[in-house]
N, C-alpha and C positions, 0 to 999 in steps of 0.2 A: 625919152622923157616920159615920166609917169603922168597919168591923167590927173585932172583936178580932183576927181573922186578919191583916188589913192591918197593924195596929200591931205585932203579933208578928213578921211577916215584915220589916217596916221595921227594927225594933230588932234582929232576928236578923242582918240583913246587917251592921249596925254592929258587932255582936259578932264576926261572921265576919271583917270587915275588920281589927278590932283583933287577933284571933288571928293573922291572916296577917302583919301588919306587926310585931307584937311577937314572934311565934314564928319567923317566916321559915323558915330551913333546917331547924329542928328539927321543924316540922310540915308539911313539904313533901308527904309522902305523903298525909296527911289532906286537905290543900288540893287536891291533884290529884284524889283520889277524890271529894271533895265537889263540885268543879267539874264533873267528868264526870257525876256524878249529877244536878246541876242541868241540864246540857245534855240528859241522857236524859229528864228529866221535863218539859222544855220542850215545849209542843205542836209537833207536826211543822211546821205552817205558819209558826211563828215561828223555828224553828231556823236558817234561812238568815240571818235578821237578827241572831241571836245570834252566829253565826260571823262575819258581816260586822263587827259591833261589836267583837268580840274581836280580829280581825285589825287593824282600824284602831287600836284601843287599844294593842296590842303594838307596832305600827309607830310610833305616836306616841312611846312610851317609848324605843324603839330609836333614833329620830331624835334625841331629846334627849340620849341617852347618846353617840351617835356625833358629835354636834355639840359636845360638850364642855360642856353645860349642867349635867349632873348625873351621878352614878354611884351604883350600888347597892352597898351594903356586901357585900364578899366576892364580887364578880361583875364580869366584864368587860363584860357587856351586861345584858339583862333576865333576872333570875334565874328559876328554875323557880317559886318561890313567887309571884312577881309575875305570871307567865304564867297560873298557876292562878287568881290573884285577878282577872285581867282576864276570864277565861272566866266566873267566878262573877258578877262585876259585870255583865257583858253579859246573862247570863240573868236576873239579878235586876232590872236596870234596865228591861228591856223588859217585864217583868211589871208592875213598879211604875208605869212611865209609863202603861200602859194603865189603871191604877187612878186616876191623878191627872189625866191629859190636860191638861197645861199648854199654853198658847199659845206660839208661837215666841219672843216677846220674853222671856217668863219662862224658857224653856229656855236662851236665850242667857245671861241673867243668872245663872241657877242654875249653868250650866257654868262661866262666868267666875269665879264665887266658890268653888263647892264643889270643883272640880278642884284648883286651886292650894292650897286649904286642906287637902285630903287629903294632898298631898305635903308641905306644911309640917309637918303632924302626923307624917307618916312620917319626916321629917327629925328631928323631936324624939325619935322612938323609935330613932334611929340606924339606920334601915333604908336610908337614902340620904343623900348629901351633895351640896352644890352645888359646882360647879367654876367657876361664873361669878358675878358679883354678884347678890345676891338679887332686886333690882328687875328685872334682865334676865330671870332664870329665871322668876319668877312672872308677869311681864308676858306673856312668850311662852306660858306655860302657860295664862294666862287667855284669850288669843286662841285657842289650840288647843282648849281645852275649850269655849269659846263656840261654836266651829264643830262640834266633835265631838258634843256632846249633842243638838242639833237634827238633825244628820245621821243619827245612829243611831236617833233616835226616829221618823223619818219612816215606817219600815216597820210601825209598830204603831199608827198612828192609828186612832181609833175608826171602825169601819165605818159608813157612812151607810145608814140603813134607808130604803128607798124606799117611799113610800105608794102603794098601788095603788087605783085607783078601781074600784068594783064593776061 
């Protein structure tokens, strides 16, 4: 059974995501400050992986915007609130993954399902809209997230403890 801290942090990120997608520009300052605090409190050894995941995530959204698959409301590219959400997600996910330690097939499946689902819900909140047929957008997102989640999780695998003989 996971600790209360685990469940509170898991639910807390869901609330943070909802605040970001629902509030968008009206809570940008809060999101940026929160994201920077998450990065600050990330252990130093993990920060490079947080930055790596953040850059890949923003690049993925930028590619989808530039290729005409989707657009964010009131923005030509990836808006500031979404950039802050990416930094927050990257710091949170790398902590969360270390707690759950899923194997690669589960990471691929989780990415393929949860990534597009988050964008679908964001679309329902009017945070973004599709510029291409839904099947095309969500299929490409599923492939993107199926690659993204295992890739960023690579850096936080559980360290192997070597057994020494006396």
